[in-house]
VOKOLGU-828415 format. One record per residue: residue in one letter; x, y, z of N, C-alpha, C in turn. Coordinates in steps of 0.05 Angstrom, whole numbers, plus 5000, padded with zeros to 4 digits. Example, Ala and Ser with C-alpha at 12.3 -4.5 7.8 and 13.67 -1.06 7.14 Angstrom:
% residues 2
A526448865156524649105156526449345156 S525749555142527349795143525850015157 
//
This chain:
% residues 144
X534880623105534180813126536180763150 X537180983160538980973183537580893208 X538380683222537180593246538680703270 X537980953278539381093300538980943326 X536680813330536180663355538080433358 X538580283336540480063338543280153343 X544080373330546780483334547080583363 X544980723373545080813401545180583421 X543680373415543680133433546480013434 X547879993411550579883411552480053426 X552180323423553880503437553480493468 X550880473476550280453505551280193517 X551179973501551979713512554979683515 X556579833499559479823500560479973524 X562979903533564180043555564880333546 X564980513566565180803559567880883548 X569980723552572580813542573981003562 X576081143555577281133528578380863521 X578380793496579380533488582180563479 X583780363487586680363479586980203453 X589380203443589980053419590579763427 X588379613431588579333438586479183423 X586578933422584578773409583878523425 X581578413420580778163434579577983413 X580377733414579277523397577877323416 X575377283412573877093429573776823415 X574776623428574776353417572976183434 X570776083422568775933437569775643441 X569075533464569575253469566975103473 X567074843474564674683478564074643507 X565674733525565374673553564174903568 X562875093555561675313568563675533576 X566075513566568175713572569075833545 X570076063547571276193523574076273531 X575876293511578476393516578676663502 X579476863517579877133506582877183503 X583777233479586577293474586777593471 X587977723490588278013489591078083479 X591178243458593678333446593978623454 X596078683468596578953478599079063465 X598979313457601279453446602879573469 X605379473472607079573493608679823482 X609679803459610880023445610779953415 X612180103399612080053370613179793361 X614979673377616379423369615379173384 X614479203409613978973426610978933430 X610078683428607278603434607378363453 X605278333468604978083483602077993481 X601677743485598977623484598577483510 X596277543523595577423548592977263544 X592877013551590476853549589276813576 X586676823578585276763603582476663597 X581576473612578876373607576776563618 X574576583604572376753612569776593610 X568176613631565576473630563776593609 X562576423592560576513574558276643589 X557476883581555277023595556177183618 X558777183625559777343648559777633640 X560077813659560178093654562478163635 X564778053639567178113622566678013594 X565477773591564877663565562777843550 X560677923564558578093552559678363544 X561478483561562678733554564378713529 X565978493527567678453504565878423479 X563678273481561878243458560578503450 X559778663470558478923464560479113450 X562979123460564979283448565579193419 X565778933415566378823389564078883370 X561578873379559278933362559279223354 X559879403373559979693366562179733345 X564479623349566779653331566079533304 X564879293304564279163278562379323261 X560479463274558579623259559579903252 X561779993264562780263260563280323231 X564280133215564880183187562480263171 X560080153178557680233164556280463179 X556280453205554780653221555980943217 X558580973218559681233217559181373190 X559681243168558981373142555981433140 X554281253150551381293149550581533166 X551781563190551281793207552182053194 X554482043182555582283169553682363146 X552882173130551082233108548382353118 X547282233139544782333150545082613161 X547282663175547782933186548083143164 X549583063143549883253120547183313107 X545583103104542883143092541183333109 X541183283135539583453153540683743154 X543283773153544384043153543584183127 X543584043105542884173079539884243080 X538184063090535284113091534584343110 X536284393130535584593150537284843149 X538784883128540485123127538885353115 X539685593123538585833112540085883085 X538585953064539585993037539486283031 X541686403022541686683013539886712988 X538286922988536586972964538287022939 X540787112943542587152920543686892910 X543586682926544586412918542386282900 X539986282910537786172894535086222909 X532986212894530286232905528985952906 X526785932921525485662922524785562894 X524585302891523885192865520885182861 X519285152882516385132879514985362893 X512585412883510885612897510085502924 X509785692943508885612969510185792991 X509485723016510585873038513285773045 X514985963053517685903063518286083087 X520186003103521086173125523086373113 X522786623121524586833111525986973134 X528487033129530087183148530687463137 X530287663154530887933146531788073171 X534088203170535188333195535488123216 X534088173239534187973261531487833263 X529787863244527087743246526787503227 X524687343234523987103218520987103215 X519987053191517187013187516686843162 X514186753160513486593137512486783115 X513286723090512486883067511786703044 X510186813026509286673002511286722979 X512086502966513686522942511886452919 X511586642900509686612878510886482853 X513386382856514786272833516786462820 X516486722827518386922816519687082839 X518087162858519187322880517687262906 X518887342928517687322954515887572959 X513787532974511887762978512687953000 X515187943009516188133029518888253019 X519188503024521688633016523788603038 X526288623031528488623051529288343060 X528288133048528987853056531887803046 X533487693064536287623057536687323055 X535087173070535386883071532586753071 X532486503063529986343065530686053070 X528685903078528985613080526185493079 X525985233071523385113070522185093098 X519485093099518185043124518884763134 X519084723160519584463170517284273164 X517784013164515683823160513783833184 X511183793179509383783202509883553220 X508983563245509483333263507983093254 X509182863260507782613254505682553274 X503382473265501082413283500982113287 X500682043312500281753318502481623329 
//
């Protein structure tokens, strides 16, 4: 199951960007300090590395950790988000009656002209003439 709350929390904790093509490696020390090695792209051929100590738990350290966490999860989060969005789009799209009819008997939403209404599908046909599109009824709200 896609944990949208966790993905959203990582996104909110990270700095807003825009992010440049740089990287940071956090090296922990035993003295309550960390060294952050920042690699910056100057151009296609030249790079430089700048080392500077950062207090563990400082704002800069926490921002770097939040950014790294967001980036580390992006490989799993982005494909999962795409799959979830595709699933929701498919579940919520209007289907042409010429494409297919519902698989099961029951009520469906029907589109005709500029109107929308619920109609009964008896397993063979819809009980309203002039329907061009249909889609399943939305799931009822969760109680509790």
